[in-house]
Every structure is written in C-alpha cells, then in structure tokens.
C-alpha positions, 0 to 999 in steps of 0.5 A: 553540748546542746548549750554550746550549739544554742549559743553558736546559733545565737552568734550566727544569727547576730552575725547576720543582722540587717545591714541597717544595724551595722553601726559602730555604736552597736559594736561598742555596746557588744564589747561593753556587754562582753566585758561586764557580763561575760557569758557563762557556759554552765548553769543551763537552767539559769539561762533558760529562766532568764531567757524565758523571763525576758521574753515574757516581760519583753512580749508584754511591754511590746503588746502595751507599746503596740497598742499605744502606737496603734492609736497614734497611727489611727489619729495620724492616718485620720488627719492625713485622710481629712487633709488629702482624701484622694491619697489615702492609699499612699498613707500607710501606717509605716509612714505615719508621723513622718514627712511625705518626702522622707524615704530614709528608714532611720530617724536621726537622733542627736545627743540632746534627744538621748536621756541622761545616763543612756548614751551607751544605749543602742539608739542607732537602731531607732527607726520611724514609727512603723519599724518598732519591731526591729528595736524589740528584735535587737533588744532580744538578740542582745539579751540572749548573749548576756546573762543579766540579773532580774534587775538588769532585765527590768532596766532594759525594759524600762529603757524602751520607754524613752525611745517610745516617748522620743518617737511619739514626740517626733510624730507629734512634731511632724503631724501637728504643723500639717494639721494646722496648715490645713485648717486655714485653707479649709476656713478660707474655703468655707468663708468663700463658699459662704460668701458665694452662697450669700451672693446667690441668695441675694441674686435669688431674692433680687430676681424674685423681687424683680419678677414680683415687680414685673408681675405687679406692673403687668397686673396693674397694666391689665387692670388699668386697661380693663378698667379703662375699657369698662368705663366706656358705654354706648346708648340708644335713646328715643322719646317725645319732643315738643318745640316752642317759639315765643308764645307759640307751642308746636307739635309733639314729635319723636326724637331718636338716636344713639350715643357714646360716653365715658365714665371719668369717675364714680360721679362724672361722665361725658357723652355725645351722640347723634339724634334726629327729629322734626321741629314742627312749630308756628312763629309770628312775624315778630319772632321771624328774622329772615334776610331784609329782602324777604319782606318785599316778597311777603308783604303783610305777613300774618303767620309762619308754619314750620316743619323742619328736619333737624339733626341734634349733636349734643355734648353733655357732662353728667353728674351723679347726685346719689347712687348705689348698686341698683339705682342713681340720680343724675343731672346734666349740662351741655351744648348742642349743635343743630344741623338743618337738614330740611326746612319747609315754611308756609307763609300766610300773607296778603299780597299788594295786588290781592284783596285776600290772604294767600299761603306760599310754601318754601323749602330749603335743604342743607343750608343752615348749620348752627354749632353749639347754639343750644343749651342742654339742661337735663336730669334723670333716673338710672336703674341698673339691671346688671353690670352691663345694662342700665335704663335711664329716664331723662327729662330735658330742656333745650334753650336756643342761644341764637336764632336757628333756621332760615328765619333765625327763630329762637327755637326751644324744645323739651321732652323726655328721653328714654335711654338704654345704656350698655357697657360692653367691656364691663366685667360680668 
C-alpha cells in the first residue's frame, strides 16, 4: 500500500514537469520504457536498492560534472571580463558560453550532434551550461519509474558523458571566436599607444634639444657680450716730453692726457686719446718756413724762440711681443694729429733802420691744425696688478712728417709716458 502511494506520488510529480520538457520525444521515450521495463509493484526492497544505487551514482556523477563545468564557467567569465570590464554584472554563470543576444533556454541539437545509438535518449532536455540540474532531475524522475538492472543504470550514467561533451563543444565554439575577435583591437590599441608614446618621447627630446640649443645660444651671446665689453680699456697718462727742431734741442715739458682702447686679440690692440703739452724749442732761420712776406718784416733774422701749446691726438696699434699673467712687452706704431692751440714766437733780428738786434714777440691762436702729420713709434713694458688694472712705461718718439706751426718747422719730440690702464668691464 505504501509502495502504491509512493508510485502515485512519482507519477503526479512527473505529470507536473516544467512546460519546457513537454516534448513529444519524451512521451515516446516514456512509452518505450513502459514497454520494455514494466513497473513491478512487488519486491519493495529491490526498488529501494535500485533507487538508492541510482541516487548515489547519479549524485557522484553530478558532483564530478559540476566541478568540470565550474572550471569552464570561470574561464569563460574571466575572458568576458577582460573583453568588457564594464559589463561584469551581466556576465552571470548561467549565460557563459552562449551568445549575448540568445534568450532561449534550450540548445538546438541536430541528429548529427547525437552520438551513434543514442537517438532515443532525451536530448530535447539539453539546455545551456547553466541548466544542467534540469538534465539530472529528468534522469532521476525517469529512472524512478523504471526498474533497471545495475548494468542499465551504469549505461544511463554513461549517457550523460556525451551530453557534457556536447555542451563543452558548444561552449568552446561560442567563446573562442569572441576571444580571438577581441585580441586584434587590443593589439592595435597597444600599437597605437606605442606610436603615441614614441611621438611624445620624440617631441620631448626635440623640445629638450631646442631648449638646450636656445640656452647655448643665450649663453654664447652673453659670453660674447661680456667678452666684448671686457676687451675695452681706458688709460690715464703723463710724462716728460722733449722737443727738437733740426740741431736745436728744446726744453723738457710735461705732457698729460687720457685715452681709450680695445684689445682685438691676445696680441693686438688699438688705442687713441687726447693729450696736451707745450713745445718749447729754438729754430734757426734755415729751419723756419713762414709765408713769403715774413722776411720783409723781419730782415736779418738771427734766431726764433717758440713756446707753443699743442694738443696731440694719436691713433696707435699695439703688438704684444711677449706676455704672461703678470707682465708683457709691447711695441706700437701710429700717427698723430697736432692742433696748435697757442703759438708764441720771439724773433731776434736787426732792422734796416737800426744798428743793433732787437726782439719782437708774435702770438697766434687756433690757426694751424695738422692732421696725421706726426709718426709715432713706441714700445714699453706692462705690469699687470689684477684683471682690471695694469701699469705701463712707454718710451716714445714722434717724428714730424710735415712742417707744423706758423713756421712749418719739422718739430720732433720724445719722452716717456707712464700710463695706468683700466679695464672696467673685465671679470674680477
């Protein structure tokens, strides 16, 4: 009685199977099972033994299969997360291995996909990877209605292996193209990123090179400017000066002035200046070349005494013969222009109306200018005190190339010029 209730409950549960399993193939399978393996109502112990063995074997097979399918789900979910990280919430295990757009819970299986000799198996109940529990439930309920031997139960358990392999193949076929499709864009993105990084690095290098060139140009300009300014120098000079005309030697008078110059190179420099002094000398009538009417006023001229205030403007080129950090020797050559500021002459002569000699004084102001009429030759010694100041002793000789003053005399002079040279822009 109790066995009949149990069978009745099984039939009721089978009659209430899900709508997805109401397939004509299942009805055919049920008819075949009832025909070849009719249900026996007696022998209760055998039924419980078969049911217990089936549950034990089916549960073990389900655990093994569940572990394998769990690994597949993890691989598929990992690949889908790499492809689209923003949609990880939608990639649930029940959808792994199927197209994203597929919403049908059943998998369409053709006769070619069914193994040989298994056409009558309930493949209509095969669903996607997330619904394997339904397959096991179907097998359990069908086996509860049937009385199979141990060998028949083993065959039913083995029949689940092709189903799992079929599902695994479908999963591989659907997941592999997705992975391969995503690889190429990733590679292209990496290549583009590499190109972009290379361009950025190239621009950085170019910008660095441009900046270094600009800095070098700026530094070179500063160095050139500083070196150009440091080569300028000024000088203050003074010294004794001795004049001479012909065989007559004049008096020693002081000459003084200031100058400016520029050092062209390590050995050459140019300078000019403005110097003032007095030329006091005596001249014979043969050395004197005044205008022609002069002799009518000063007959029987015996001697001329001159005292002239002169401005000397030299232009000189210096050459360093030898030099070191502390001292140097140099030689110079140049030309001077003489500006006769004031000329005072004492004429000693004998007029035609007087038996004795008399002296007549004549003064001329700012009348005679002689440009580049004197040759300058000099040489000297320079003592360097520091980078800004040095001292010079310069003996010189000035040779008249043409007559100077009112009498156009060949006025020569010589002396020693002591000079302090200052480089105000040189680095200390």
